[in-house]
C-alpha positions in Angstrom: 11.7 -27.8 7.7 13.5 -24.6 6.9 11.6 -21.6 5.5 12.2 -22.3 1.8 13.0 -26.0 1.9 10.9 -28.3 -0.3 10.2 -25.6 -2.8 11.0 -25.8 -6.6 14.0 -24.0 -7.8 11.7 -21.1 -8.8 10.5 -20.5 -5.3 9.5 -16.8 -5.5 11.3 -16.1 -2.3 10.6 -12.4 -2.5 6.8 -13.0 -2.6 7.0 -15.6 0.1 9.0 -13.4 2.5 6.7 -10.4 2.0 3.5 -12.4 2.4 4.9 -14.3 5.4 5.9 -11.0 7.1 2.3 -9.6 6.6 0.8 -12.8 7.9 2.9 -12.7 11.0 1.0 -9.7 12.1 -2.2 -11.8 12.3 -1.3 -14.4 14.8 -3.0 -17.5 16.1 -5.1 -15.5 18.6 -6.5 -13.4 15.7 -7.7 -16.4 13.7 -9.1 -18.1 16.8 -11.1 -15.0 17.6 -12.4 -14.7 14.1 -13.3 -18.4 14.0 -15.1 -18.4 17.4 -17.1 -15.3 16.4 -17.9 -16.7 13.0 -16.9 -13.3 11.6 -15.1 -12.2 8.5 -11.4 -11.2 8.8 -11.8 -7.7 7.5 -8.5 -6.4 8.9 -6.6 -9.2 7.3 -8.2 -8.7 3.9 -7.7 -5.0 4.1 -4.0 -5.5 4.9 -3.7 -7.8 1.8 -5.4 -5.2 -0.3 -3.2 -2.3 0.8 -0.1 -4.4 0.2 -1.3 -5.1 -3.3 -1.7 -8.9 -2.9 -5.5 -8.9 -3.6 -4.8 -7.3 -7.0 -2.0 -9.7 -7.8 -3.5 -10.7 -11.2 -4.6 -7.3 -12.3 -2.2 -5.8 -14.9 0.0 -2.9 -13.8 -1.7 -0.6 -16.3 -4.9 -0.9 -14.2 -3.1 -0.4 -10.9 -2.5 -4.1 -10.1 0.7 -6.1 -9.5 0.6 -7.9 -12.8 1.6 -11.2 -11.4 1.1 -14.7 -12.9 -1.3 -17.3 -11.6 1.8 -19.3 -10.4 2.8 -16.3 -8.3 -0.8 -15.9 -7.1 -0.7 -19.5 -5.9 2.4 -18.7 -3.8 0.4 -15.9 -2.0 -2.4 -18.4 -1.2 0.0 -21.0 -0.1 1.8 -18.7 2.3 -1.5 -17.5 3.9 -2.5 -21.0 4.8 1.0 -22.1 5.7 1.1 -19.2 8.2 -2.0 -20.6 9.9 -4.5 -18.3 8.2 -7.6 -19.1 6.2 -7.3 -18.1 2.5 -11.0 -18.9 1.8 -11.8 -15.3 2.8 -9.9 -13.9 -0.1 -9.2 -16.4 -2.9 -12.4 -15.6 -4.7 -11.1 -12.4 -6.1 -8.1 -14.2 -7.5 -10.0 -16.7 -9.7 -12.9 -14.4 -10.5 -10.4 -11.9 -11.8 -9.4 -14.3 -14.5 -12.9 -14.5 -15.9 -12.9 -10.7 -16.3 -9.3 -10.5 -17.5 -9.5 -13.2 -20.1 -13.0 -12.5 -21.5 -14.0 -9.0 -20.5 -14.1 -6.1 -22.9 -11.6 -3.2 -22.9 -14.3 -0.9 -21.5 -15.1 -3.3 -18.7 -11.5 -3.7 -17.7 -11.0 0.1 -17.8 -14.1 0.7 -15.7 -13.7 -1.9 -13.0 -10.1 -3.1 -12.7 -8.6 0.1 -11.2 -11.3 0.3 -8.6 -10.8 -3.4 -7.7 -7.1 -2.9 -7.5 -7.5 0.0 -5.1 -10.0 -1.9 -2.9 -12.9 0.5 -3.7 -14.7 -2.5 -5.3 -14.3 -6.2 -4.4 -14.9 -9.0 -6.9 -15.0 -11.9 -4.4 -18.1 -13.8 -5.4 -19.2 -16.1 -8.2 -22.9 -17.2 -8.6 -22.8 -20.6 -10.5 -24.0 -23.5 -8.3 -27.8 -24.1 -8.0 -29.7 -26.3 -5.5 -31.2 -28.6 -8.2 -28.1 -28.7 -10.5 -25.2 -29.0 -8.1 -22.1 -29.7 -10.1 -24.2 -30.4 -13.2 -23.7 -26.8 -14.3 -25.3 -27.2 -17.7 -28.7 -27.9 -15.9 -28.9 -24.5 -14.2 -32.4 -22.9 -14.2 -31.5 -19.3 -13.6 -32.5 -17.4 -16.7 -31.6 -14.0 -18.1 -33.9 -12.4 -20.7 -32.8 -9.5 -22.8 -35.2 -6.5 -22.6 -33.9 -3.5 -24.4 -30.7 -2.2 -22.9 -30.8 -4.7 -20.0 -31.2 -8.3 -19.0 -33.8 -9.4 -16.4 -32.6 -12.3 -14.3 -34.6 -14.8 -12.3 -33.5 -17.9 -10.4 -31.6 -19.1 -7.4 -28.0 -19.8 -6.5 -26.4 -21.7 -3.6 -23.0 -21.9 -2.0 -22.3 -18.3 -3.2 -19.4 -17.4 -1.1 -18.2 -14.0 0.2 -21.2 -12.3 -1.4 -21.8 -10.2 1.8 -18.2 -8.9 1.4 -18.2 -8.2 -2.3 -19.6 -5.3 -4.4 -19.3 -7.3 -7.6 -20.3 -10.9 -8.6 -19.7 -13.1 -11.6 -23.1 -14.6 -12.4 -23.9 -17.5 -14.8 -27.4 -17.6 -16.3 -29.1 -19.3 -19.2 -29.9 -16.9 -22.0 -31.2 -19.5 -24.4 -33.5 -22.4 -23.4 -32.3 -25.9 -23.7 -34.6 -26.7 -26.5 -33.0 -24.0 -28.6 -29.4 -25.2 -28.4 -27.5 -28.1 -29.8 -25.5 -28.8 -26.7 -26.4 -28.3 -23.0 -23.2 -26.3 -22.6 -24.4 -23.7 -25.1 -26.9 -20.9 -24.4 -25.4 -19.7 -21.0 -23.9 -16.3 -20.4 -21.9 -14.6 -17.7 -22.6 -11.1 -16.3 -20.8 -8.8 -13.9 -23.4 -7.9 -11.3 -23.5 -5.2 -8.7 -24.4 -7.0 -5.6 -26.1 -3.9 -4.2 -28.8 -4.1 -6.9 -32.5 -4.6 -6.2 -33.6 -8.2 -6.8 -31.1 -10.1 -4.7 -32.1 -11.7 -1.5 -29.2 -13.3 0.5 -29.6 -16.0 3.1 -26.4 -17.1 4.9 -25.7 -20.8 5.2 -24.2 -21.7 8.6 -21.6 -24.4 8.0 -18.8 -26.5 9.6 -16.1 -24.0 8.7 -16.0 -20.2 9.3 -16.7 -19.6 5.7 -19.2 -16.9 4.5 -21.4 -18.6 2.0 -25.0 -18.1 1.0 -28.2 -19.0 -0.8 -29.2 -16.2 -3.2 -32.7 -15.7 -4.5 -32.8 -13.6 -7.7 -36.1 -11.9 -8.5 -36.3 -9.6 -11.5 -32.7 -8.5 -11.2 -31.9 -5.9 -13.8 -28.4 -6.1 -15.3 -27.2 -3.5 -17.9 -26.5 -5.1 -21.2 -22.9 -3.7 -21.1 -22.3 -5.9 -18.1 -22.5 -9.1 -20.3 -18.9 -10.5 -20.3 -17.9 -11.7 -23.8 -20.4 -13.1 -26.2 -23.9 -14.1 -25.3 -24.2 -17.9 -25.1 -20.5 -18.5 -24.5 -20.7 -18.3 -20.7 -20.0 -21.9 -19.9 -16.7 -21.8 -21.9 -15.7 -18.6 -20.2 -16.5 -19.9 -16.7 -14.2 -22.8 -17.2 -11.2 -20.4 -17.2 -12.2 -19.2 -13.8 -12.9 -22.7 -12.5 -9.4 -23.9 -13.6 -7.8 -21.0 -11.9 -9.9 -21.6 -8.8 -8.8 -25.3 -8.6 -5.2 -24.4 -9.0 -5.3 -21.7 -6.3 -7.1 -24.0 -3.9 -4.5 -26.7 -4.6 -1.9 -24.3 -3.5 -3.9 -23.4 -0.3 -4.0 -27.1 0.5 -0.2 -27.4 0.0 0.2 -24.6 2.5 -2.2 -26.3 4.9 -0.3 -29.6 4.4 3.1 -28.1 5.3 1.5 -26.4 8.3 0.2 -29.8 9.6 3.5 -31.5 9.0 5.5 -28.7 10.6 3.2 -28.7 13.7 3.2 -32.5 14.0 7.0 -32.6 13.7 7.6 -29.9 16.3 5.0 -31.3 18.8 6.4 -34.9 18.4 9.9 -33.6 19.3 8.6 -31.8 22.4 6.0 -34.2 23.8 7.5 -36.7 26.2 5.6 -39.8 27.2 7.1 -42.8 28.9 10.3 -41.0 29.3 11.0 -40.3 25.6 9.8 -37.9 22.9 6.9 -39.4 21.0 8.7 -38.5 17.8 11.2 -41.2 18.5 8.5 -43.8 17.9 8.2 -45.1 14.4 4.4 -45.2 14.9 4.6 -41.4 15.0 7.5 -40.8 12.6 6.3 -42.9 9.7 2.9 -41.2 9.2 4.4 -37.8 9.4 7.1 -38.7 6.9 4.5 -40.2 4.5 2.3 -37.1 4.8 5.3 -35.0 3.9 6.2 -37.1 0.9 2.5 -36.9 -0.4 2.5 -33.1 -0.1 5.8 -32.8 -1.9 4.5 -35.0 -4.8 1.1 -33.2 -5.0 3.0 -29.9 -5.1 4.6 -30.8 -8.4 1.2 -31.2 -10.0 0.2 -27.8 -8.6 3.1 -26.1 -10.3 2.6 -28.0 -13.6 -1.1 -26.9 -13.7 -0.3 -23.3 -12.9 2.5 -23.2 -15.5 0.1 -24.5 -18.3 -2.5 -21.9 -17.2 0.0 -19.1 -17.4 1.0 -20.2 -20.9 -2.7 -20.2 -21.9 -2.5 -23.9 -22.7 -5.3 -26.4 -22.0 -5.0 -27.4 -18.3 -8.4 -28.9 -17.4 -7.0 -32.3 -16.5 -4.0 -30.8 -14.7 -6.1 -28.3 -12.7 -8.4 -31.1 -11.6 -5.6 -33.5 -10.7 -3.8 -30.8 -8.8 -6.8 -29.9 -6.8 -7.5 -33.6 -6.0 -4.0 -34.6 -5.1 -3.3 -31.5 -3.0 -6.6 -31.7 -1.1 -6.1 -35.4 -0.5 -2.5 -34.9 0.7 -3.5 -32.0 3.0 -6.4 -34.0 4.5 -4.1 -36.9 5.2 -1.6 -34.6 6.9 -4.4 -33.1 8.9 -5.3 -36.6 10.2 -1.7 -37.3 11.0 -1.4 -34.0 12.9 -4.5 -34.5 15.0 -3.4 -38.0 15.8 0.0 -36.8 16.8 -1.4 -34.2 19.2 -3.9 -36.7 20.6 -6.5 -35.1 22.8 -4.8 -31.7 22.6 -5.5 -31.8 18.8 -9.2 -31.1 19.7 -8.4 -28.1 21.8 -9.0 -24.8 20.0 -5.9 -23.1 21.5 -3.6 -25.3 19.3 -5.4 -24.4 16.0 -5.2 -28.0 14.8 -9.0 -28.6 15.0 -9.7 -25.3 13.2 -7.3 -26.1 10.3 -8.6 -29.7 10.3 -12.1 -28.4 9.5 -10.8 -25.8 7.0 -8.8 -28.2 4.9 -11.6 -30.9 4.9 -13.7 -28.6 2.8 -11.5 -29.0 -0.2 -12.3 -32.7 -0.7 -15.9 -31.6 -1.4 -15.6 -28.0 -2.8 -15.3 -26.4 -5.2 -15.7 -29.8 -7.0 -16.0 -33.2 -5.4 -13.5 -35.9 -5.5 -15.8 -38.2 -7.5 -16.4 -35.6 -10.2 -12.6 -35.2 -10.7 -12.1 -39.0 -10.9 -14.9 -39.1 -13.5 -13.3 -36.3 -15.5 -9.9 -38.0 -15.5 -11.4 -41.4 -16.4 -13.4 -40.0 -19.3 -11.3 -37.2 -20.7 -7.8 -38.5 -20.0 -8.1 -42.3 -20.0 -10.9 -42.4 -22.6 -13.2 -44.5 -20.5 -17.0 -44.4 -21.2 -18.9 -41.5 -19.5 -20.2 -42.7 -16.2 -23.0 -40.3 -15.7 
C-alpha cells in the first residue's frame, strides 16, 4: 500500500508526514530494546512532547496545538503504523478532554500551559477498582470533604502510566449509595498530584510492556479547588474522557492493522517456498486481503465516532462500536500476519510477536468486547438489560 492509500479524502497528510518523520527516528531496534527491558520509552515521549504532539488537544491560547480529536487520532494511528506502541502516551490525549470539557477557567489556566510545555504530564486516570471492574458505579473509593480539602481513601487497579505522570484524574464517591437516587450519581472527579502523600503504587507485570499499577489510597488530601466540575457529576464527566479514549484506541488499532497487513504482504512477496513466493498462493492471499478489507471498514466507524465527538454530539454508541470493530480487525490482521510469517513470526527480531501482544490488549481494555456488545444490544437495539 502506498503511504496515504486507503485514507479518507480528509487524510490530514501534513500531520501524517510530520508524525511519520518523527517516528522514523525511533526504529525497530529501539522498540525491541524497550520491550525487552520492560522500560518506558522516555526518549520517544519527550520527542513527541517537544514536537507539540502530546499537547495536540490543548488550545493554542494555553500553549497547545489546538487540534481536534480526529486529528489526535491520526497521531495515534501513525505511531502504531510506524511500529511503535502508542500505549505509552495516549493517556494524556483522552485525560485532557476531561479537563478541557469540564474543568474551570482557573484550572485550565493553572495546568494546561505546564502540560503543554511538558513540565507536567497528565497521563493517568484512576477509575477501575479490583472489586468493581467495569461496573464503575460500584466503586468504593470515597472522598470526604473536610474544610478546604477532600480526604480520599480506597484502591484502584490498572492505573496506567502513573509512574510517568505528575497528574492523575481520580474518580471517587462523594455521596454514599444510600443517599443517591441512581448509582451513577454521587461520584466526583479530582485532579490529583501523584507526588502527594497517601498514594502507594504497586506495579503490575503483564503480557505487554505497558506500565500499569495497583494504587492504594490512604488519607490522600486533595485541595477542594482540584474538584473538576460539580460535586456528584463525576460519572457524567468521566464518560467524555472514556469516549475519547475508545476513539483514540480505535485509531491505534487501525495503525496496528495496517502495519500487520503491510508486513504480511511484503513478506509473502519475498518468502519463496517450493520454488514460488508464498504470496502467490490463495491460502496466503485471501486471509491478507480479508484482513485489509476489515480494517478499511472499521476505519470508517473510527472517523464517524471522532467526527461526532468533535461536534460535541452524543457518540457513546459510535465510540464503543469503533473501538470494538477496530480492535477486532487489528487482532484478525495480527493472526494473519503471524501465520504468514510462520515460525519467524515468533522471533522478536521481526517485531510481529511484540505487536501481536500489544494489539491483543485492546479486545480486553479499556472495555471488554462483551460490555460493548451489551451496550449496543441495550442502548441501540432496545433489548432488555442483560446484567
